[in-house]
N, C-alpha and C positions, 0 to 999 in steps of 0.2 A: 316640301313643296312651297315655293314662294307665293305670296299673295299677289298674283299677276293682274294685269289689266283685263278688261272684258274680252272674252275670246270670240273670234269669228272664224268661219271656215268658208270654203268655196265648193260649189256644186255646178255641174254643167246643166244648163236649162235651154229651152227654146224661147227666144225673145221675138215677139211679134209686135209690130208697130203699124197701126192702121191697115192700109191695103198691101203693105210690103209682105213678101214671103218670110215666114219664120226662119230665124237663123240660130244656130247653136252658139252659145256664148257662156263664159263663166259668170257666176253671180255670187256675191258675198252674203252669207247668212249668219245670223246670231246662233251660237251654239247653245243647245239645251241638254243638260246632263244632270244626273242626281248628285246630291251632296248629303251624306249621312252625318248627323250630329250625334255625338256620344257624350253622355255625362257620367263621369266616374266609370268609364269603360263600357257603359250600356247604351246602345243606340236608342235615342228618344224621338228622333224625327228624321225623315228623309225629304229633303226639299228639292224640287226641280227648279233649276236656276241656270243662268248664264255664268259659266266659270269666270272667276275674276273677283278680287276683293272678298274672298271667301271668309276670311277672319272677321272682316267688318260685318258681313251678312250674319254670321253666327252670333256676334256680339249684339247686333241690333235685334235679332230674333229673341235673344234672352231678355232684352229690356221690356218687351211686351209680354213675354211668356213666363217670366220668372220674377224673383225679387231683386234681380240685379239692377242697381241704379247708379253705381259708381264703378270706376275702373278697378278699385280695390276689391270689389265683390267678385271679380273673375280671377281666380288663382292660376288657371291654366287655359290657354287658347292656342291649340297646336294643330296645324294642318298636315295631313299625310295622305298616302295612298294605301288602302287596305282592302283585300278581297276584291281587287279590280274596281274599286269605287273610291272617289274622293271622300275624305272624311275629316271632320274637325272635332278634336277632343277638347271637351270643356270640363273644368272643375270649378265649382263655385266655392266661395269662402264659407266656412262653417257658420251656420245660422241664417244663410240666405236661402229663401225658399226656392227649391228646384223646380224646373218646368215640368208640366204634366206631359207625359209621353203621348205622342201622336199615334193613332191606331193605323193610319194608312199613309201612303205617299202624299205629300202636299204638292199639288200641281202649280204651274206658273200662273194659272188663271185665278186661283183662290188660296189665300193664306190661312183660312180657317176651316177649309172643307174637311180636313182629316181630323179635326178636333171633335171629341165626343161631347164636350161641353164648351160653352162660351164663358171663359173665366175672366171676369173683369177686375179681379183683386189686384193685379199689378198696375192698375191705372193710376190716376193722379197722385203724385207724391209732392208736388210743389205748385204754387200759383203759376198760371201760364204767363202772366205779365205783371210788371210792377204797377203800383197805383198811378193812374194818369197816363199809362202808355197808349200811344196811338201810332198808326202808320199812315203816311200820306197815300192817298188814292192813286196818284201817279206812280208811286213806287210799286204798289201791288200790280197795277196794269202792265208794268214793264218787266216783271219777274219772269214770266214764261219765255219771252223773247230772249232775255239775257241767258236763261238756262239753255235754250235751244242752240245758241252759238257754241256751247260746250258739249253738245251731244254728238261726240265723234263716232260712236258705234252706230247711232241712228243714221248718220250721214252715209255710212258704208253699207248698211243693211236695210234700213227702213223698218226694222222689226223689233225694236226694243223701246221700253219705257225709260223715263229718267225721273230722278228726284234730287232735291237739293235743300239745304238749309240756308236761309237768308236773314240778314239783319233788317231793321226797319228803315235803313238808309239805302237798301238795295244791294248791299254787298253779299255776293253768293259765296258760300263755303264750298266744300267738296260737292261735286256733281257726280252721281253714280247712275249707271245704266244696267238694265236687266230685262229679259223677256217677261218677267213678272213685275207688276207694279209694286206689290208688297215687298218683293225682294229688293227693288231699288230703294224703297223707303228704309228697309232694314239696314242696307249698306251705309246710307248717310247717317242714320241714327247710331249704328255701330261705330262709325268713324268718330262721331262726337263723344261716345262713351269712352273709347280708347284714348281720346285726347283729353279726357277729364272735363268735357264741356257740357255735361248733363247735370241738372235739367236745362233744356234749351229755352230758358225764360226770355221773353221779348223777341223771340225769333219766329220765322215763318217756315213752314214746310211747303215746298213747291213741288208739284207733281205734274207729269205730262198727260195723265189720263183722267178717268172718272174717279170720284171719291165714294168709296163704299164704307160700310161699317168698320171693316178691319183697318182701313187707312186712318180713320179717326181714332180708333182704338190705339194704334201705334203712335199717333201724334200726341194723344193725351198722356200715354206712358212716358214719352220723351220730354214732356213738359213744354211743348211749343205754344206760342200765343195764337197761332192760326194756320190755316191751310189755304194755299192758292193753287187752283187747278185749271187746266185747259178745258176740261169737260165738266159735266154736271155731277152732283152728288145724288145718292139715294135718299129716300125719306128717313131711313134709320140713321144714316150718316148725319143728316141735318139735326135730327133729334138729339143725337149724342153730342154734337158740337155745341148745341144750345145748352144742354145740361151741364157741360163742363166749361162754358164761358169762352169758347174759341171763336175767332173770326173764321168764317168759311166763305171764301169767294170762289165761285165757279164760272165756267164759260168765259174765262179771262182771255180775250182775243181782240187784237186791233184796238186797244184802248177801252173796250167795253167790258163789263162784268156783271154777274148776278151775285148779290150778297145774300146768302142764305142764313147766316148767323153772325152775331157780333158786329152789326153795322155801326154801333157806337164807337168802335175801335178805329174806324176810318177817319182820317183827318182831311 
């Protein structure tokens, strides 16, 4: 099974506009399906996700959930179809801490809901930024709009989140989309892992939704310098960002923003 682009499908709906009579028309929707992750042949998690970039999703999930920090830590990453379910087989290098199995299906709404404990051991492995690093405020202000231009699945469906990694001069790396915010983050982090670009020192994680604890957890594990979000963070997300020295800018819209952590990193 190739690592395809984000999958959409069509359904017949009734479309109503103001006082006009409803009419039947096709509508494009984001697909939501399970993906089983297996480590050394044993299923350790089932993620609800939008099919597409599944290998990146699995790789990014490992960054926050295991000891995988470099592409060399992943010995096998293979996608297939088994038992009528999409599956990614993973084998980690000997000596790399394996992920803790998830007890239940992880929904697209929550990346930690099926975990029986919150394991913070895979977090910070490197400094998030080099000494003296800053990012211009105008760059931060422009990142969500720059990412929005590349949200092709959102244009078709209106039903997916997006994430991207960006440099301090505003250059966006791979943009990935998914019905789950945490999945979109895992896809871009996984792409960076597979390209040998982790830790993502001096880079920013850009997301299209709100910032929860799990998003900051993934950002810290990836080694980014900060998070730029269209919506607001939770209290625990702010506390974690401050603890690990990240820039956290939320409500970044139309040139305005709220800076919840790391204000000294804005130039």
